[in-house]
N, C-alpha and C positions, 0 to 999 in steps of 0.2 A: 641644479640638476632638474631635468625636466622628466616628466612621467606621462606617459601615454595611458590613459583610462579608457578602456575599449566599453562603450557602452552595452553591445550585445554580450560581452562577456562577463565584465565587473557588475554594472547597472543591474544589469537581469540574472546574475547569479543567485545561485540557492544554497540554503544551509546545508552544504552537500558536497564534499570535494568532486570537482568535476575532473573527468578522464581527461587524460592527455591524448591530444590529436593531432593530426599534420596541421601545422600553420593554413591560416586561412587564406584565401584568395586575395590579391591586392584591392583596395578600396580606394575609390576618388570620388571627390564632390567639388562641385561648384558653388560658392557663397557669393550669391549676387550681392548681398547687404549684410555687412558683417553686424552681429548683434541681434539679427532675425533669421532664427532658425528656420523660419517658414521660408525663407528663399533658398535654402541649401538644396542642388540638384545632384543626384547620383550620377557619376559618370562609368562609362565601360570602360576598362582596361584590356588591352591587346596584348597578346604574346609578343615579346621582345620591345614593348613600349618603353620608349626614356620619358621624361619630364616633358622637355620639348616636343616630340611627337604627339602626347598627348593633351599639351596644351595648343598646338596646333590646330589640331582638329576643333575644337571649342570656337575660335574667332573672336577672341577678346577684342572689346572696341575699344578698351583703358587699360591704365596701368594695371598690374595682377601681382600679386603676392603666393608665391609657392611655398607651401609647409609641408615637410615630408616628416612623419612621424614626429610630429610635436616641435621641430626645427626648421627655422626658415631657410629657405636654400637659393643663392644670388646665380643671377645667369653667369657672371663671370668666373673664370676659373673653370668653365666646363661644366659647371654644377647643374644645368639643366640636359647634360648629357648622360647624367646618371640613369641606369637600365632600373625600371620598376620590378621589384621583386615581390615573391608571396609574402603575404604578412603587412605589406606597407600600407600607411594610410597617408593618402595624397590630398591636400588641399587647396584649391585657387581661388583667393578672394580679391573680386573685383574692385577698384579704389575709384569711388565717386570723383567726376570729372569736373573740370569749372573751379573758379576761385583760384585758391593758391595752388589747388593740385598737390601734384605729388611732391613738391617743395616744403610742404607742411611737415615738418620731420614729426612733432608731436603725434599728428593725427595717423602716420604711416605705423609709428611703435605701437598705437592704442591699437589700430586695426589687427596687426601681428599677434598680438597677446589675445584679440578674441578671437583670431582664426585659431589660435593654437589650443583656446578652451573650448571652441567648440567641436574641433575633433576629438579633444580626449574627454569628454563627457556630453556628447550630444543628446538632447533631447529638452523639451521644453521645462519640466519640472527641475533638471539639473541648473537652469538658468533663471528660475525662480518665475516663469511665465506661467504661473496658474491664477485662476480666479476672474483672469480678464481674457476677453476676445478682441481679437485683431479684425475689426472689419472697415472697409474701405481706407485701409492706411491709419484710421485714427480707432486709439485704445478706447475702448467702453465698459465700465463695468456691468456683466449681464448679471441680473438681480432677478429671480425667480419669487412670485409671490408664494409665501407659506414656507420660506426658507428664512434660516438665522443668516445674517447679514454680517459677515467677515471678509472682507477683501484680501488681508494681510494671511490670515491663517485660517481657512476655509475646515470648519470641524470635520470629523469623521462621520459618515452617514451611519444611522443606526445598524444595528446588524442584530440586536437582540441578545445577544452575548458579552459585549463589553470586550471585544476582541476583533482583529482582522481576521476577515474570512478569506478562504482558499478554497481550491478545487475539490478538496478533500477534507474530511471529517477530522477535528482535531480531538485525540486524546483525552488533552487536559480540557479543553472548554466545552466539551459536549454536554448538553443540558442530560442525554440519557444517560445509563448505566455504562460508563467508560470501562472498558477491559483493556489488560496488556494485550498486547497483538503484536505479532510480527510483520508491520507495515512494509510490505514488500514496494521496491521501485518507488518509495516515499522518502521526503527529505528526513534527515535526522534532526533532531529538535535542539536548539541554542536557547537558552535561559539567561535572562538578565535579572539580577536583584534577587529576591527571596519569595519562593512560589511553592505551592503544593500542585505536583503532576502526577500523572498516570504515566509512568513509563513505559516505553517498547519493549519488545522482547527482542535481545541482540542475536539469539541465535534460536534455533529451532528447539523447545523444550523437550526433553525425554524423560521416561519413566524405568524405574529399575525395581528389582525385588531382593529383599534381603531379609532372612527371617520370617518368610510370608508376609512382610510389611512392604508396601510399595512406597518407594521414595521419588518424588518430584524434583527434576535438576533444571533451572532456568536461571538464564541471565538477565537484568535489566539493564536497560541503556537510559540511563540519566540525561544524557546531554551531551553536545558537543563541549570539550573544556572541561575543566576543574570546577568541584561544588564543594561546600561546606554541608554534611547532611546532618540534618535537626533530629530527622523522625524519620522513622519505617512504619507506615500504617497497613493493615489487610481490613479493606473496606473502610469502617470506621475506627477501627479499634489499634491503638499503638501496639506495635509488634517489637519496636526499638526506638531507643531516645538517646539522644548523643548525654543526657545526663544520669539515666538509667542504666544504660544499655539494655540489655533482654527485659523486658517487661514480665517475663512469666505468664504470659496471655495466651500463648499457644506452645504445645509440645512440639518438641524435636523439630524446630526449625534453625537452620545455621546459616548466618550471612557472611559473606565475604565482601568487604568493602575495598573497591579497586578504583585507584586515580587513573589518569590518562598514561598509556602505556605499560600498566603492570597487566600481566596475564592472569587468567582464573587458574587459582592451584587448588581450588577445594574440590573439583570434580572434574573430569575431560569435558571439553566443548567439542564444537565440530562433528556433532553426532548426526548420523543419517541413519532413517529407520526404512527398513524395505517393506512398500506398502503392501505387496504380495504376500506377505507373511503374517497371517493372521487368523488365529482359531483352526491351523492345520491338524486335523485328527490325525494321531501316529497310530496305526492298528498294529495288533500283536501278530505274532507269525502264524497265531491259528485263527487268524481272522481276514475274511477278503480285503484284499486292495492291500495285505502287507506288502512291505519293500522300501524303498526310498523315498523320501518326500523331499523334492527338489531335483535338480539343483536351483538355488534361488543366488542373484548375484548381490553382492553384499554393498557395494559403493559404485557411484558412477565411474565411465571413461575419463580419466584426466585426473583422478585424484587418488589417494594413496591411503591405506587404512592401516592403524598400528594397533588395535583392538577389535577384534569381534565379539557381540555378546549375542547370548540365546535365552529367549523367555520360555517358559513351559508351566501348564496351568492341569491340576486335577479338579476339573471344575466339581466333580461330586466328593471329593477327598478320595482318599486311597486307604482301602482296609477291607477284611472280612469278620464277619460276625459266625461265631460258634454256635451250637445247638445250645449252649447255657447262656447265650445272649452277649457274650465278651466281644472285644473286637483284639484281632490277632491282624499282624502285618502283612502287607503284600508289597510284592517287589515289581519295579518297573525298571527295565534295562534299556539305557538309551546310548545309541552310537551316533558321534558327530564327525564328519569329515570335512576336509577344506581342499580346496585347490585352486591354487593361481591363476588368472585370466590376463588377456591383453586388452587393451583399448577397445580392440573389435569384440571382444567377447570370447575368443578363440582361446583353449586351455595353452598352458604356458608352464604346466608341469603335472605330475601325476597327483591321484587323490592321497591325500596323507590324513591320518588320525589326529583329529583333535581331542577325543575324550569318548571313552566307554565306560559306563559304570553304571552302579545299581542305586537306584532313588527308593528307600523304605520308608514306609508310612503305614502308620494305624489310627488313621483318623477319618472321621466323615466329613470333617472343616475342610474346605477348600484350600488346595496348597500351590502357591506360585513362587517359584525362584527363577533367577537369572544366573548364568555363566558368563563369564567373561574370559576371553583367551589372549594374550598376547601374541601378535604376528609380526614377521618381519613387513616391513611398508610396501605394499602393493596393492594389486587388485583382486579380488577374490570372489568365488562362489562358494558356496557350502549345499549340503546336504543332512539330514539325520533321517534314522531310523530308530525303529523300535527292534529290537532283537530278541525278547522272549516272549512268552505266549500272554494273551490276553486272560488274566484269571476269572474275568467276568462273563467270558464265553462257555463256559464250562459249570460255574458255579454262580446261580444268581442269588447269593448272600454276598459277594465281592464285587467291589467296586475299585478300578483300576485304569481307567480311560483317560489318557493324555492327549494334551493339546499343545502344538508349537504355537505360540501367540505372539513371538516378536522376534525381529532379526536387526539389529543395530552394527553400525561400522563406525568407529572411531577414527577420524582423520588425522593425518600427521598437520603439524603446524599449528600455530595459534589463529585462532577464528572470532571474528567479531570486531568489533568497532575500539581499535586500541586507543584512538584520538578521544575517546568519550570517557565519562565517569560512568562506572558500571556497580551493579550489585550483585553478586552470584548467589542463590538462594537454593538451599537444599532441604526439603519438607517431607515429613512423613504425610501418606495421606490417612486421614482418619474422621472421625466426626466433625472436628472442627474446619477440617480443610476439604471442601467439596471440592469437585470440578470446577465449579464457578468460582468460589472464592479463592482457589489458589489464582485466579487471573485477575485479581482486584487489589493489587499493591498500589500502595501511593507513597509518594516521598515528599517530605519537606526539606527543602535544601535552598542555600544560597549560593549565586555565582562568585567564583573567585577569578580576578581578572588582574592584569597589570593596573597600578595607579600613577599616574602621572605625578613625579616628584619636582617638576622644577626643570630649571637648566643649569649646566655646570658652568666653570668658569669659561669655558670656551664656547659656550652658548649651545650647547648640545642638549636635546631632551634627554631626561632621566625617566625610566620606568622603575618602580618596584618588580617584585615578583608577583604571582599572583596572588591575591589576598580577598578575602571574603569582603565584599561591597555591592551596596545597592545604588551605586552612583549612577546618575546620569550621563555625566562627564566618561567614565569608564567604559560604560554601555556603547556610548557613540564613538568614542575612538576604537573600540575593539571592533566595532563592524568595519570601519573605513581601515583599520590597520591590518587585521588579518588576513592572510594570503590564502586561507584554505576554503573558508564560506562568506570572507567579508570582500571588500573592495581592493585591499593589498595594498593603499596608499603608502608611500613613503611619511615620513615625521615632516619632511620639509613640504611636502604637499597637503598638510594639516594644519588650521590657525589653532594651534595649541594654546598659544596665549590668551586668545579669545574665549577659548572654551575654559580655560582655567579662571578666568574673571566671572564668566558665568557659573561654574561650579560654587563658588563663594557663596554667590544669591541663592543658588537651589539648595546647598547646605543649611542656609539661614532660613529659609521657609519650610525645610522638611520637604524639599522634592526629591522623589528617587522614581526610579523606575524596576517594575517587576512583573514582567510580562515572560512569555514562552512563545518563541516562532519555531510552531512544528508545523506548519502548511506552506506552502509557496508563496515566495514574496521574493522582491529584487532588495539588492542594498540600498536604493535610493529610499524606498519605502519603508523600510526596515529603520534607517534614520530619522525618517518623515516621524515614524511610530513613537521612538523612543525621545525625540527633543519636543514632541507635543506634550510629553508630560510635565517637561519644563516651561512650557508655554514659547516653544523656540522653534525655529525650522532649520533645515540645512540650504545652504547658498555656494554657487562656485563663484570663485572670483579668480578668473583664470584659470589656470590650472590647481588653485587651491582651494579645497574644501573649510567654509567657516561657517558660522552659526549666527544668526539673529535672533534675539530676543525682543518680543514684544514687551516693551517695559519704558518707563521715562526716560527719552533720550535728551542727555545733559548739552550735548553739541547737534548745532545746526550745520548741516551740510551743505545748503546752497541758499541762497536767496533769489526769487523771482519777482521781478515788476516790470512794469510795461517797458523798461528800457531795454530789457533782454527777454523779454516774450514776443514771438514773431507775430507780427500784426495780423490778427482775424484768427489767430488759433486759440486763443483763451476761451473755454468753456466750463459751464458747471452742471454736473448732474445731481440733482436731488432726488434721493429715494424715500419716497412719504409710506407711511405704516398706512395700510388698510385693513379692513376687518379678517383678512387671512394671515397677517404680519403676525409669527410668533410673538408672545408676550412673558415669556419663560422659559426654562430650559429644563428638561429631565434628563439628566447624566446617567446613562447604563454603565455600569463598571462590575469588575468580580472583587467581590470583597473577600478579604483577607479574614474576617471575623468568623464566616461560614465557608468560607474557599467555594464559593457558589455566586450566580449573578444575582446584582441588587442595584438599585436606581436611586436617586435622591432629586430632589425639587430645587432648582435654584431660581429664586424670581427677586428682580428688584423692588424696592419700596415703591408702592403705588401700583404694583402689577397686582390684577387679581388673578392670575395664571388660570385662565379659561382658554387658553389656546397656546399649550407650552410645546414647544420643537422637543424631538426627543433623538440624541445624538448618543454616539458609543465613544467610550473610552478605553482605551488599550494600554496595559501597562500601569496603571492606577488602582491600588488595592484600598486604599482608605478613603474614607466617608467624607472626611472633613477635606480631603485635597479633591477629592471629586467635585465635591461642593464649590469650592473656590473657582475651578477651572469652568463648571457651569455659570456662577457670577460673573466671569470674565467675557464669556460669550454673550450672556444676555447684554450687559454694559456696552459691548461692541455693536451690537444687534441695535440698541436703543439710541446710543450717542454718537456712532459714525457712520453717519447717513449722507454725506457731503462727499462730492468726487469731481475737484476741479480737474482739468486736464488741458494742457499747452504744447506749444511747442517752442524750442530753444534752440540755441548753439551747439558745440560742441560739448560745453559743460555739462550737459546733460547726460553725456555718455558717462560721466566719472559718476553718477548716482546709483547706487544699487537697492535693492528692495530692501524698504524699512525705513531707510535712511530719512532722518527729519530735514526739512524744509520750511521756511517762511515763505508765503506768496500774498503779495500785496498787489492790489488791484482796484482801482476807482469805480469798476461795474459793480462790485458786491460792498464796494466801499471798506475793502479791509486795509485799514491803514493808509497812510500817503508814502507816495513815492517821488522822490526830489532828488535833483543832483546836487553834488556837494562843490562850492565854490573855493572855500578855502577852510582851514583849520589851524588856529592860532592854541600850540601847546602851551604856553604859559597860563592863559585863561581858559584854556579848555572850551575856548569858544568855535562853532561850528557855524559859519556862513553857508548858506542855501541857496539854489537860484529862484524858488517861489516861498512863497507864504505857507506856513504849517500849521494846522488848529490842532492842537493838543487837547487829548481828552480830558476828562475831570478826575481820573485816578491816576495811579503811577502808568507814566509812560513809558517805552522804551524804543531805544534806536537801533538798528542794525546795520553797518556798512558792508558792501563788497569790496575786498580788495582786488588788486591787480591778478590776480589767478583765480579771481572768480568767487572765493573761497568769503565765506561770512566771517564777520568781524562784531563781537557783539553777542547776547545784548547787553546794551547799556542802558542803565537809567538815565532820561535827560530831561531837562527843564527847559522852558521858554527862555531865552535870550533879550537882551535889552531890545531888539526890534524883531518883528514878526519874521522876519529872515535869518533870525540867530538862535541858535540853540546851545544851550550849554551841558555837557556832558558830565557825568558825576564823576569825582575824583576817585573814590574806592574803587569802581569798575574797570578805571583807566589801570588803576595800580594792578590790577588783577589780569586783564586782558592785553596791557601793553598799548603804548601810544599810537593812534592812527596816523600821527604826522609821518610815518614811514611810508605810508602806501597813498594818502590821500593825494590826488592830480590837481594841481594848482595850476597848471599851464594849459595851453591850447593844443598842444604836442599829441596827446592822446585823449581817450574817451576818459569822461570825466567819472569819478567816483560816485557810485548810486547808493542813497540811505532809503531804508523805509521805516516808519515811526507810527508808533500808535501803542495803543493796550493789546499786546499779543496773546491769544487764546488760540484753543483748538475748537470751540463751539462757533460754527459759521452764524447762528442767528444772533449770538451776543458778542461779538469780535468788534472792537472798534480801531482795533489795529490789525496788522498782517496775520494770516490765519495759518498756525502750525500745522503742516500736514508730513504724510508719510509717504514714502515712495511706494506706488504698486507695482510700477513696470515701465519700460520705455522701451521704443523701437523708434530705427532710423526713419527718416523721413525724406523728402527731396533735397538733394544736395548735402549740405552739412547739418542740416536741421535734424534733433531729436526730439520726438514726440514722446510726452510723459502723463501718466495719470496718477492721482494722487488720490489718496484717503485723510479726511480730516483727523488731526491727532488730539482727541477731547482727553484732558488729563484724568476726568472720572471714571475713565475705562481703567487705571491701575488703582484703583480705591475701592473697588467694586466689590472685592473679595474679602475686603476687611470684616471680621467678625466670625461669629461662629455658625455652624449650619444648623439647620432645625434640627429637633429630635427627632430620631429613630421613631418610625411607627411601630408600636409594639405588635401591630396586626398588619404585618405591610401586605399589600396585593399582590397577588401571586407574580412570579416571573412571566414576562411577555411572552406569548407564543413564539416558540423560534421558527424560523423559515422553513417552509416546506424542502425537503430534499429534491433536487433537479437532476432528472437523469438524462445524460448527453444519448443521443443515437447509439444504440447496441450494434455490436458488428458481429454478425453470422458469417462464417467464412462460405466458400464454396465446397462442394462434396470432397471430403480427404479422405472417402473409403473408395468403394467400389460403386458399380452403377446399381448393380442388384441389393448392395449392401450398404448403404451409404453412411457418412458418419460427417456429423457436424460440429464445427468449435465454434463456441459463443463467448463473448465477452463484453463488459460495460466499463466505462470509466468509472472511477469510485466518484461518489457523489457526496457533496458537504452535508454533515452530520446525519447521514446513512446510518443504520445501525443493523440492518438486514436486507438479504438481497434474496428475492422469491423468483426461482425461474420455472417456467412451465411451457409445456409442448402440444400442439394441438394439430390434428390431420384435416379438422374440417371449419375452423376458427369458432366452433360450438363447444364442443368438450375439451377441455383443458387438463393436463395431467401434470404435475408438481415433480419437477427432474432435478432441482437442487434449491438449498434454502440454508442462508447462514449469514454471518457478519463480513466473513471474509471470501463469500460466493461471488467475484467480479468475473467468473470465467469458468469455462469446462468445456467437456467434450461429451457427445451421446450419439448412438446407433439410432438411425431412423430408417423408417421404411421410405421405399422408392416412389414415391408420392408426392403431393403437395402437402408443406410443412411451415406451420408459425411457430417461432418462438418468441417468447414474450418476458420480459425483467422488469418486475415491481421493487421499488427502493421504497423501505420504510424507513422513517425517522421520526423523532419527538415533533415533528410540525406538520406530518401527513405523510403522503406517500405520493409517488411518480410512476407511471408505467410507459412502457415502452415494446412496440413489436419489428418483426423482421420475420421476412417471407421467402420461403425456398422452393422453388419448383423442380422436384429431383423425380419428375415421372419419365419411365424410359417405354421405349416403343413395344407396343405388345407383339411379341414374336415369341412362336414356340420353341423349347431347345432342339437340338438336333436329336439324330436317332441314335436309341441304344444298341450296341454289338456284341459281338462274340459272345452269344448265350451260350451257355455249358450247362446242362443237366443234371442233377446228382439223386436219382430216383430212388424212393423206399417204397414201402407197402403202401402208404395211402398218399403220400407227398413226394414232393420233389424239392430238393435245395436247387436253384437256379441262381448260378452266377453269371454276371456280364459285365460290360464295360460302359461308363458314363460316356454322354457325349463331350466331344471334346473341341476345344476352340484356342488359338492362339497358344499352342503349343502345353495346354493343360486341360484340366476338367473345365469343360463350358461355367460361365458365371452366372449366379443367381439362379441354381436348381433350389427347387423348393422340396421335391420328393419324387419317389417311382411308383408304379404301380404296373399290376400285370391283369389281363385280363383272358380268361380261359373259358373253353366250353367242350362239350362232348362231340361238338361238330366241325368238321374242318370248314375252313373258307368263311368263319363268322367275322362279322364286322364288329370291330371292338369299340366304334364310335356310335354304333347304333343304341340309341337312348331306350326305346320302346323294348329290347331283347334284353336289358339289363335286369339282373335278379330274375330273370326268368329261365334264359339259357346261356346267357351270358355273365361270369360273376367276376368280381374284382378283389384284388388283396393291392393293398397300398403301404407305403412306409415313407413318413416324413421325420428325419431329413432324408435326401437321397443318399441311398447305400449302394453296393454293387453285388448285394445278395438278395433274393427275395426266398420264403418258403411258401410254395404252390399247392393247395389241394389237389389231387388226383381223383377225378370224378368218375373216369371213364376209363376204358382202355382200348386204345389210347386218349389222352386228354391234350388238348390243341393248346397252345398258350402263345400271346404276344406281349411285349411289353415296352414302356414309354416313359419317357422322365417329364415333368411339369415344374413351373416356375411360379412367380406370384401372380400371373394371369390367368391361372385356373387350368381345366383339363380339355378346354375345346380345341380342334385342329392341332392335336399331338401329331409327331411324326413316330408311327407305332414301329415295332419291328418285323420282321418277317416271321410267318408261323412258324412253330415247331410243334413237334407232336412228342409225348412223353408216355411209355407205358409203365404202370405199377410194377415192383419188382414183388412178388410172393415166395415164402419159404416152403418150398414143398418137398416130398419124398425124393424128387430129382436131384434136389441139392446135395443128398446125402450119399455115401457109397452104399453097395449092396449089403455090406457086414453091419453098417449102421441100422438100415431101415430093418435088418431081420432081428437085430438086438432090440430096437425100441419096440417090435411086434411082442417081442417075448419077455417083456420087461420085468413082470412078474417072477422070472425065473432068476433073475441074476441076484445073486448073493456076493456081496464085497464090500469092501471098506474104502473109501475116499480118506486118504490120508493127506493132511496139510502139514509139514515140518515147518516148524519154527525155530529161529536161532535165538539166541541169547538175549536179543533186543526186541524180541516181539516180531522180527520181521519172516515173511514167507520165504522158507528155505526151500521148498518143493512139494510137489504132489505126486500122491501115487494110489493105484487102487490095491488093495488086499482082498484076495479071496479067503473067505471066513470057513471053518469046517462045519462038522455037522451042527455044532451047538447053535447054528442058526442065528447067530448073532445080528442084530440089525446095524444098518449103516448110520453113522452119527456122525453130524457136522456141527462145527462152531467156528465164532471169528472173534479175534482180539482186535479193535479196530479202535481209532481215535475219533472218527465221523465216518459216517455210512450217507453219501450222497448221491442222488441223481439227478441225470440233467435230459432232458427232452426238449426239440424245437418246440412243440406244440404245449409246453407247460412254462410258466415264469418267464417268458422270451427268451427260452433257451439257457437260461443261467442256472446252474448245480443248486439245489435246495436239499434239505435236510430230509430223508423218509421218514424219519422217526422224529416226535417231538415228546417233550416231557411235561405233564401237567400236573401238579399236587402230588409227584412222585409215581405218578402212573405214565408208562411209555405209550404212545399211541401214534397211529399213521398220521401222518402230515395230511392235513386238508387240503393241500395241493395234490395231493395222489388219491386221496379218497375214493375219486369216480373212478381210479384206474385200478389200484391194486385193492381188490376185494377181499382181506383178510380180517379174522376176527382181533381185537386188540390184546396186545401183546403186553402184559403185567410184568413189572420188574420190581425188585428189592434193591433201594440205594442205602447205601452205607455212605455217612455224611452226606446229608441231601445235598443237591445241585453239584456235587463233586463226583465223577466218574472212576472211583479206586477200584471198585468190584463192581460188575453187574452179571447177572443170570437174565435171560428170556427165554421164555415159554410159551408155547399155544397154552389155550386154556384147559385144566387138569379136571380129571372127574374126582367123584368122590373117593379118598384114601390113595389116590393116584401120587407119586412125586416125579421128580423131573425126568426122573429115568424111563417113567411110560409116558413123557410128552411127544408127540407127533414132529416139534421143531424145536430145539435146544441150542441158545447160545451162550456160552460160558466163558465170561472173561479170565477166570482163574485157571482154565486147562492149560497145561503145557503145551497142546495141539488143538488143533479144530477138528472135529467129527461130523459128519453127517451121518444118521442112521434112519435105516429105511425103517419103517414103524410096520409092529406085524399087523397081523388081520383084527 
């Protein structure tokens, strides 16, 4: 079974489910040299291409193998006539010419396998080509001074935290105060092993009120897959443990644990809050602004709501004090209405009543409540209105102001990450749970993964269900097999048997992987991280993922001697220590004892640890294991410093990275290499062509069989003659007799043997040197260039023992890296020319805890515009001029700042002319209506205000600066309006009007001049009868009578002629409110004519200069409440209300105006 592994999709896939998309275009490549990915060349695929037409354009000079989607395709049977389709991957592999050419079937099959692997998992890391550079066709190890030397498994550079860094800050491994946040457009975490995490918020949290208590609802996302939860903490205090359950440390906190696939049942999720509803005052019917608040849209287009919720708050409480100091209730009556709308926002029905009810309180404690209503699934808008009077308007002892503080829509369907383990939290806001502490949840958990159970009788792999495990094997297998966030490899493409054998080693050593992938990484990098915890690395063997652990190798994969080493190709690189070479290792890791960063020093015997190297170890949370890894690295750095290289034949292609070989060569005197002449099985006597000098210690011999594979090592002793050797009987019994492959005629190449005291230390070896393959690359013809590293057995014993005792006063953790901010993005103007608006954003920076945005118009004075841990984007209205926007990112390791500039300056041009002047004169002023300048079918953009210039002289120049405030006067208003109130200073008064914009008042387009004559009220405005009556007003005797109906409304007005009694005229008013409006006072807004101060009714200060009357005294029953009111002008000694010149009595059944006597 073949499996195509797409490097751009699988190897670079993130721990988040990818979106489905169209099939990618076809890809084609030309592999000039198999096994050397540097030789891969991308090819252009044209529409209607077949394999044949694509190959013809390349002009190959030799034999070519075509591999399509991992399968070889032959020319015969019209195989190359196949049309290339979208999503296809085509590879052409050129075969080396000369020698046996394409007749060598073994070479052809091997090249096909290499091409399949290359097209399936393209990338140097996938083939193990790391740590070695290819220069001039020869592989040479590149070693930088001051770095640890480990060619096989280079350590992870220090990140200061013991984890793999990413583009964004990790909530779990952040040195600052990590908070539960909804990390938008970020990867969902995947944990392996046991760890304490800071979970993300799975959905937007929200709050509701119940019994004046606020409850917070939020869902914590603990990561992809299933987990066993051990404890839930709030900051550092246990809230819940698996042994005790609720610890009782916090009140009113309810948890619901949700396995993958389980919906939240504790409370509704998918709640959207309307940002525009926040503290909207709801005035009573007796207050200004009374009426509907809204409508406001509840849920976005494309969504459906099933519940609507409203929050209301009486911030000062609600109640009224009595004269005796008691508190009585007051009532607030609210009406809530809803209307369905479509996705365009247009009404889809009529307004319907949700609820109209009374809220009665008698407390001055702030009151808050939430109302939730079920609705048919749909999109809605709502409005709210207070439908009774506000008591506080007429009674200063009452408090009943109410605000609409929240609007929420509960959407249909299950929201959140159903493929994750989640915890639903319902908590009551209290002194224990502040706004900050509610975002400090931490969870201790262990991953549940399928565990390998071996193979059944048919040889098929068997897996358990998800179970609690810290296994390295289980974690690596999940990354490789999982189709949602991993590689999606079938079991046939994973070397499960090799992993199972290594699992036994890891279990015996106590090696586990305990880490959280919550930042961007590739599947291959994740595999490297997991396997590094077990001192192993992933490799690709064709299309099979396998694993190589750096441990003692019992099998030698090849033997190299001058007989199979290309002449002139052998060389050795010795890397000597210098003053900058590290002599110890400091391992940074995340310690499970404190669940924080820690470090441990690993130094070999004899080391002074004066120049330690610092490395980061991700996934290891145990101090002893971190120390063991450091000792292994220190031993590699000390003992593996010899790097042989050579060129060989095709057998070199059979070697993979990490395989053990023996190298015998006379140049460094690594053992003796001789050809075998004959072998006698009975006497175990091996006759060689040349004399062999054996060492003083135990000597070993290794033979290379006909397939190029080594036979041995076998103990050997000197024979009867210098050219004879005797093989050890016990070793022959275990290895098998060499008689089956030793060549003893001239028809084939003789068998080669290497003899000596085998070892891995190049300085002490008297026999062939044991080495490990670092990498290989094709050379000219059929040659393969190989690079090796000496295999010293002291590396494998260096980590034996116990780590040094932990320091009781450890050094402070290393300073984390300063967050680095990428260039910020500021949009072009998304507003209008004169009212520009800019959108700004920045990519999240690793380890950042806060983002501070600021604005400047001169690059000198800066104004903060946004701040917060989630503030990576926003919008702002700016002035039409030069604009600088800056972002400062702050983290534990420091800060970084970036700026962006936009020039929004517009051309200085005055607005058009004001037209349609229409005056409405009064006695001393004129209401002047007009039309603002128009452009592009609407009011001209960018108007800042309007002004009128007026004078007593006709033909005045409104732009004459010398005349201003002398003979020419100005009235202006901002923003621009269509009516001005202009004083009339003469009869007539001459007026001109203009509009202006942000560029000021110079060069304006003035309207034509108009003249306005004041309107006076004279005797000419009345009839002759009225004029005569006014002249004889003292002779009038009569009574104005205003009749009232049962509700106190005016029913009619009449004049009644009095008799000889000479009764005076009486007037009275029974009113709720007596207000005056005049354009020259209070901007034309109505205002009360009288105010009450300490029980005394006085003329309002706003009209004190206009209304010249003496104070009017009043007697109030129930202070502050107008149950009954009598108003009268000042009374003389002994006088009663019947003697007053003016009387207003609210208890009278009608209103009388009485003409006072002499």
